GUBAMAR-329515 format. One record per residue: x, y, z of N, C-alpha, C, O in turn; residue in one letter. Coordinates in steps of 0.2 Angstrom, whole numbers, padded with zeros to 4 digits, always signed. Example, Ala and Ser with C-alpha at 12.3 -4.5 7.8 and 13.67 -1.06 7.14 Angstrom:
BEGIN
+0066-0028+0039+0062-0022+0039+0066-0016+0039+0071-0017+0042a/+0064-0011+0035+0068-0005+0036+0064+0000+0039+0067+0006+0040s/
***
This chain:
BEGIN
-0145+0619-0089-0144+0616-0096-0143+0609-0095-0139+0607-0091x/-0146+0605-0099-0145+0598-0099-0139+0596-0102-0136+0599-0106x/-0137+0590-0100-0130+0587-0103-0131+0585-0110-0137+0583-0112x/-0126+0585-0114-0126+0584-0121-0127+0576-0122-0125+0572-0118x/-0131+0574-0127-0132+0567-0129-0127+0565-0133-0126+0568-0138x/-0124+0559-0131-0118+0556-0136-0121+0551-0140-0125+0547-0138x/-0120+0552-0147-0123+0548-0152-0117+0546-0157-0112+0550-0158x/-0118+0540-0159-0113+0537-0164-0117+0536-0171-0123+0534-0171x/-0113+0537-0176-0116+0536-0183-0114+0528-0185-0109+0526-0182x/-0118+0525-0189-0124+0528-0192-0130+0528-0187-0131+0524-0182x/-0134+0534-0187-0140+0534-0183-0145+0529-0185-0146+0528-0190x/-0149+0527-0179-0154+0523-0180-0161+0527-0179-0161+0532-0176x/-0166+0524-0182-0173+0527-0180-0174+0527-0173-0177+0532-0171x/-0172+0522-0169-0172+0523-0162-0169+0529-0159-0171+0532-0155x/-0163+0530-0161-0159+0536-0159-0163+0542-0161-0164+0547-0156x/-0165+0543-0167-0169+0549-0169-0175+0550-0165-0177+0556-0164x/-0179+0545-0164-0185+0546-0160-0184+0549-0153-0189+0552-0151x/-0178+0548-0150-0177+0550-0144-0176+0558-0144-0176+0561-0139x/-0174+0560-0149-0171+0567-0150-0177+0572-0151-0182+0571-0154x/-0176+0578-0147-0181+0583-0147-0178+0590-0149-0172+0590-0148x/-0181+0595-0152-0178+0601-0154-0175+0604-0147-0177+0603-0142x/-0169+0607-0149-0165+0610-0143-0160+0605-0140-0156+0608-0136x/-0161+0599-0141-0156+0594-0138-0149+0596-0140-0148+0597-0146x/-0144+0595-0136-0137+0596-0138-0135+0589-0139-0136+0585-0135x/-0131+0588-0144-0128+0582-0146-0121+0582-0147-0119+0587-0150x/-0117+0577-0145-0110+0576-0147-0110+0570-0152-0111+0564-0149x/-0109+0571-0158-0109+0566-0163-0102+0563-0165-0097+0567-0165x/-0102+0556-0165-0095+0553-0166-0097+0548-0172-0102+0544-0172x/-0092+0548-0177-0093+0543-0182-0092+0546-0189-0088+0551-0189x/-0094+0543-0194-0093+0545-0201-0099+0549-0203-0105+0548-0202x/-0098+0555-0206-0103+0559-0210-0100+0561-0216-0094+0561-0218x/-0104+0564-0221-0102+0566-0227-0103+0574-0228-0108+0576-0225x/-0099+0577-0232-0100+0584-0234-0103+0584-0241-0102+0580-0245x/-0108+0589-0242-0111+0590-0248-0114+0597-0248-0118+0599-0243x/-0113+0601-0253-0116+0607-0254-0120+0608-0260-0122+0603-0263x/-0122+0614-0263-0126+0615-0268-0124+0611-0275-0129+0608-0277x/-0118+0612-0277-0116+0608-0283-0117+0601-0283-0119+0597-0287x/-0115+0598-0277-0116+0591-0276-0123+0589-0276-0125+0584-0279x/-0127+0592-0273-0134+0591-0273-0137+0591-0280-0141+0587-0282x/-0135+0596-0284-0137+0596-0291-0135+0590-0295-0138+0587-0299x/-0128+0588-0294-0126+0582-0297-0130+0576-0295-0131+0571-0299x/-0131+0575-0288-0135+0570-0286-0142+0569-0289-0144+0564-0291x/-0145+0575-0290-0152+0575-0293-0151+0573-0301-0156+0570-0303x/-0146+0575-0304-0145+0573-0311-0145+0565-0311-0148+0562-0316x/-0141+0562-0307-0140+0555-0307-0147+0552-0305-0149+0547-0308x/-0150+0554-0300-0157+0552-0298-0162+0552-0304-0165+0547-0305x/-0162+0558-0308-0166+0558-0313-0165+0553-0319-0169+0551-0322x/-0158+0551-0319-0156+0546-0324-0157+0539-0322-0156+0534-0326x/-0159+0538-0315-0159+0532-0312-0153+0529-0311-0152+0523-0310x/-0148+0533-0310-0141+0530-0309-0139+0531-0301-0143+0534-0298x/-0134+0527-0300-0132+0526-0293-0128+0533-0290-0124+0535-0294x/-0129+0535-0284-0126+0540-0281-0118+0538-0280-0117+0532-0279x/-0113+0542-0279-0107+0540-0278-0106+0538-0271-0101+0535-0269x/-0111+0539-0266-0110+0537-0259-0117+0534-0258-0122+0536-0261x/-0117+0529-0253-0123+0526-0251-0126+0530-0245-0123+0530-0240x/-0131+0534-0247-0134+0539-0242-0138+0535-0236-0140+0539-0231x/-0140+0529-0237-0145+0526-0232-0141+0526-0225-0136+0524-0224x/-0145+0529-0221-0143+0529-0214-0138+0535-0212-0135+0535-0207x/-0136+0538-0217-0130+0543-0217-0132+0550-0215-0138+0552-0215x/-0127+0554-0214-0128+0561-0212-0124+0566-0217-0118+0564-0218x/-0127+0571-0220-0124+0575-0224-0123+0582-0220-0128+0585-0218x/-0117+0585-0220-0115+0591-0217-0114+0596-0223-0110+0595-0227x/-0118+0601-0223-0117+0607-0228-0112+0611-0226-0112+0616-0222x/-0106+0610-0229-0100+0613-0228-0095+0613-0234-0095+0609-0238x/-0091+0619-0234-0086+0619-0239-0080+0621-0235-0078+0627-0235x/-0076+0616-0233-0070+0618-0228-0065+0621-0232-0064+0621-0238x/-0061+0625-0228-0055+0628-0231-0049+0623-0231-0050+0617-0228x/-0044+0624-0235-0038+0619-0235-0035+0618-0228-0035+0622-0224x/-0033+0612-0227-0030+0610-0221-0024+0613-0219-0020+0614-0224x/-0022+0615-0213-0016+0617-0211-0012+0611-0210-0014+0606-0209x/-0005+0612-0210-0001+0606-0209-0002+0603-0202-0003+0606-0197x/-0003+0596-0202-0004+0593-0196-0012+0592-0195-0014+0589-0190x/-0016+0595-0199-0023+0594-0197-0027+0591-0204-0024+0592-0209x/-0032+0587-0202-0035+0584-0208-0040+0588-0212-0041+0586-0218x/-0041+0594-0210-0046+0599-0213-0045+0606-0210-0042+0607-0205x/-0047+0611-0214-0047+0617-0212-0053+0619-0208-0057+0615-0206x/-0054+0626-0208-0060+0628-0204-0066+0626-0208-0066+0625-0214x/-0071+0624-0205-0077+0621-0208-0084+0623-0205-0087+0619-0201x/-0086+0629-0206-0092+0632-0204-0098+0629-0208-0097+0628-0214x/-0104+0629-0205-0110+0626-0209-0112+0631-0214-0111+0637-0213x/-0115+0629-0219-0118+0633-0224-0125+0633-0223-0128+0629-0220x/-0128+0639-0225-0135+0640-0225-0139+0634-0228-0138+0633-0234x/-0143+0631-0224-0146+0625-0227-0152+0626-0232-0153+0621-0236x/-0156+0631-0232-0161+0632-0236-0159+0632-0243-0163+0630-0248x/-0153+0633-0245-0150+0633-0252-0151+0626-0255-0151+0625-0261x/-0151+0620-0251-0152+0614-0253-0159+0611-0252-0160+0605-0254x/-0164+0615-0250-0170+0613-0248-0174+0610-0254-0178+0605-0253x/-0174+0612-0260-0177+0610-0265-0175+0602-0267-0179+0598-0269x/-0169+0601-0265-0166+0595-0267-0165+0589-0261-0163+0584-0262x/-0167+0592-0255-0166+0587-0249-0172+0582-0248-0170+0577-0246x/-0178+0584-0249-0183+0579-0247-0182+0572-0251-0183+0567-0248x/-0180+0572-0257-0179+0565-0260-0174+0561-0257-0174+0555-0257x/-0169+0565-0254-0163+0561-0251-0166+0558-0245-0164+0552-0243x/-0170+0562-0241-0173+0558-0235-0177+0552-0237-0177+0547-0234x/-0181+0553-0243-0185+0548-0245-0180+0542-0247-0183+0536-0246x/-0174+0543-0249-0170+0538-0251-0166+0534-0245-0162+0530-0246x/-0167+0537-0239-0164+0534-0233-0159+0538-0230-0156+0536-0225x/-0158+0544-0232-0154+0549-0228-0157+0550-0221-0163+0551-0221x/-0153+0550-0216-0155+0550-0209-0155+0557-0206-0159+0559-0202x/-0150+0561-0209-0149+0568-0206-0145+0572-0210-0141+0570-0214x/-0146+0579-0208-0142+0584-0211-0140+0589-0206-0143+0589-0201x/-0134+0592-0208-0131+0597-0203-0130+0603-0207-0127+0603-0212x/-0132+0609-0204-0131+0615-0207-0133+0621-0202-0132+0620-0196x/-0135+0627-0205-0137+0632-0201-0143+0635-0204-0144+0635-0210x/-0148+0638-0200-0154+0641-0202-0160+0637-0203-0159+0630-0202x/-0165+0640-0204-0172+0637-0205-0172+0632-0211-0169+0634-0216x/-0177+0627-0211-0178+0623-0216-0185+0624-0219-0189+0627-0215x/-0186+0622-0225-0193+0623-0228-0198+0618-0225-0196+0613-0222x/-0204+0620-0227-0210+0616-0225-0209+0609-0228-0210+0604-0224x/-0207+0608-0234-0206+0602-0238-0200+0598-0234-0201+0592-0233x/-0195+0601-0232-0190+0597-0229-0192+0595-0222-0191+0589-0220x/-0195+0599-0218-0198+0597-0212-0203+0591-0212-0203+0587-0208x/-0207+0591-0217-0212+0586-0218-0208+0579-0220-0210+0574-0218x/-0203+0580-0224-0199+0574-0226-0195+0571-0220-0195+0565-0219x/-0193+0576-0216-0189+0573-0209-0194+0569-0205-0193+0564-0203x/-0200+0572-0204-0205+0569-0200-0208+0562-0204-0208+0557-0200x/-0209+0562-0210-0211+0556-0214-0206+0550-0214-0208+0545-0213x/-0200+0552-0215-0195+0547-0216-0190+0546-0209-0185+0543-0210x/-0193+0549-0204-0189+0548-0197-0182+0550-0198-0177+0547-0196x/-0181+0557-0200-0175+0560-0200-0174+0565-0195-0177+0565-0190x/-0168+0569-0196-0166+0574-0191-0162+0579-0194-0159+0578-0199x/-0163+0585-0192-0159+0591-0194-0155+0594-0188-0158+0596-0184x/-0149+0594-0189-0145+0597-0184-0142+0603-0186-0141+0605-0192x/-0141+0608-0181-0138+0614-0182-0131+0614-0179-0130+0612-0173x/-0127+0616-0183-0120+0617-0181-0119+0625-0180-0121+0629-0185x/-0116+0627-0175-0116+0634-0174-0111+0637-0179-0105+0636-0179x/-0114+0642-0182-0110+0646-0186-0105+0651-0183-0106+0652-0177x/-0099+0653-0186-0095+0657-0183-0089+0654-0178-0085+0657-0176x/-0090+0647-0178-0085+0644-0174-0081+0638-0178-0080+0633-0176x/-0081+0640-0185-0078+0635-0190-0071+0633-0188-0070+0627-0189x/-0067+0637-0185-0060+0635-0183-0061+0630-0177-0056+0625-0176x/-0066+0630-0173-0067+0626-0167-0070+0619-0170-0068+0614-0167x/-0074+0619-0174-0078+0613-0177-0072+0609-0180-0073+0602-0179x/-0068+0611-0183-0063+0607-0186-0059+0603-0181-0056+0598-0183x/-0058+0605-0175-0055+0601-0170-0058+0595-0168-0055+0590-0166x/-0065+0594-0170-0068+0588-0169-0068+0583-0175-0071+0577-0174x/-0065+0585-0180-0064+0581-0186-0057+0577-0186-0052+0581-0186x/-0057+0571-0186-0051+0567-0185-0048+0565-0192-0042+0564-0192x/-0052+0564-0197-0050+0563-0203-0055+0565-0209-0061+0566-0207x/-0052+0567-0215-0056+0569-0220-0053+0567-0227-0047+0567-0228x/-0057+0564-0231-0055+0562-0237-0060+0563-0243-0066+0562-0241x/-0058+0565-0249-0062+0566-0254-0065+0559-0257-0061+0555-0258x/-0072+0559-0257-0075+0553-0260-0077+0553-0267-0077+0549-0271x/-0079+0560-0269-0082+0561-0275-0082+0568-0277-0081+0572-0273x/-0082+0569-0284-0082+0576-0287-0076+0580-0285-0077+0586-0282x/-0070+0578-0285-0064+0581-0283-0064+0588-0287-0061+0593-0285x/-0066+0588-0293-0066+0594-0297-0070+0600-0294-0069+0606-0296x/-0074+0599-0289-0078+0604-0285-0074+0607-0280-0076+0612-0276x/-0067+0605-0279-0063+0608-0274-0066+0608-0267-0067+0602-0264x/-0067+0614-0264-0070+0614-0257-0077+0611-0257-0079+0609-0251x/-0080+0610-0262-0087+0608-0262-0087+0600-0264-0093+0597-0264x/-0081+0597-0265-0081+0590-0266-0084+0586-0260-0085+0588-0255x/-0087+0580-0262-0090+0576-0256-0084+0573-0252-0079+0570-0255x/-0084+0574-0246-0079+0571-0242-0082+0567-0236-0088+0568-0234x/-0078+0562-0235-0080+0558-0229-0076+0560-0223-0070+0560-0223x/-0080+0562-0218-0077+0565-0212-0078+0560-0206-0083+0557-0205x/-0073+0559-0202-0073+0555-0196-0073+0560-0190-0068+0564-0190x/-0079+0561-0187-0079+0566-0182-0079+0563-0175-0081+0557-0174x/-0077+0566-0170-0077+0564-0163-0080+0570-0158-0078+0575-0158x/-0086+0568-0155-0089+0573-0151-0090+0580-0155-0089+0585-0152x/-0093+0579-0161-0095+0585-0165-0101+0588-0162-0106+0585-0162x/-0100+0595-0160-0106+0598-0156-0111+0600-0161-0110+0604-0165x/-0117+0598-0159-0123+0600-0163-0129+0601-0159-0129+0600-0153x/-0134+0604-0162-0141+0605-0158-0146+0603-0163-0146+0604-0169x/-0151+0600-0160-0157+0597-0164-0161+0603-0166-0164+0607-0162x/-0162+0604-0173-0166+0610-0176-0173+0608-0178-0178+0611-0176x/-0173+0602-0181-0180+0599-0183-0179+0592-0181-0175+0588-0183x/-0185+0590-0177-0185+0583-0175-0190+0579-0179-0194+0582-0183x/-0190+0572-0178-0195+0568-0182-0202+0568-0180-0207+0565-0182x/-0203+0572-0174-0210+0573-0171-0213+0579-0174-0219+0581-0172x/-0210+0583-0179-0212+0589-0181-0210+0595-0178-0212+0601-0180x/-0206+0595-0173-0203+0600-0169-0198+0605-0174-0195+0602-0178x/-0199+0611-0173-0195+0616-0176-0192+0621-0172-0196+0625-0169x/-0186+0621-0170-0183+0626-0165-0184+0633-0167-0184+0637-0163x/-0184+0634-0174-0185+0641-0176-0192+0644-0174-0193+0649-0172x/-0197+0640-0176-0204+0642-0174-0205+0642-0167-0208+0647-0164x/-0203+0637-0163-0204+0637-0156-0200+0643-0152-0203+0646-0148x/-0194+0644-0155-0190+0650-0152-0194+0656-0152-0194+0660-0148x/-0197+0658-0158-0201+0664-0160-0207+0664-0155-0208+0669-0152x/-0210+0658-0155-0216+0658-0150-0215+0660-0143-0218+0663-0140x/-0209+0657-0141-0207+0658-0134-0206+0665-0132-0207+0667-0126x/-0204+0669-0137-0202+0676-0135-0206+0681-0138-0205+0687-0138x/-0211+0679-0142-0216+0683-0145-0220+0687-0140-0223+0684-0135x/-0221+0693-0140-0225+0697-0135-0232+0697-0138-0234+0698-0143x/-0236+0695-0133-0243+0693-0134-0247+0700-0135-0253+0700-0136x/
***
């Protein structure tokens, strides 16, 4: 197994071009959380021509709704949310300069095309290890939509956050390639 690639945020197009599906990545830096309700609110703002509460250019959004933090920790368990739930609303964010998303599961054709067209990336965070993922998060603060509680937009500072490339900017899709690899002819 190859060694993990260490990357720092914000990601650059140069960073993204080097990544291929299946690459293991240890991500360090700032990322944001956003789930279904945040995406809906973002779309309302975009339709009105208003500014988003965060500048998404060059940023990464993690689809997660963390549990409350235990004493001494910046955040509680934080397992990835199924990504396809945001798929209708994601292509426009890549078009606006978003560089990456983190979640679990397969992405739609529209999202994969947006990733390719806008030189983005989709990372998979392993589900079922939410308690371990929170150990890579060094700080967490609510940036917007506090009324959404666990779904509020948070700025996370992560260190060596373990990820796998699920969709790359070259059109690769780990879910399609994995099926092909093991399909009986």
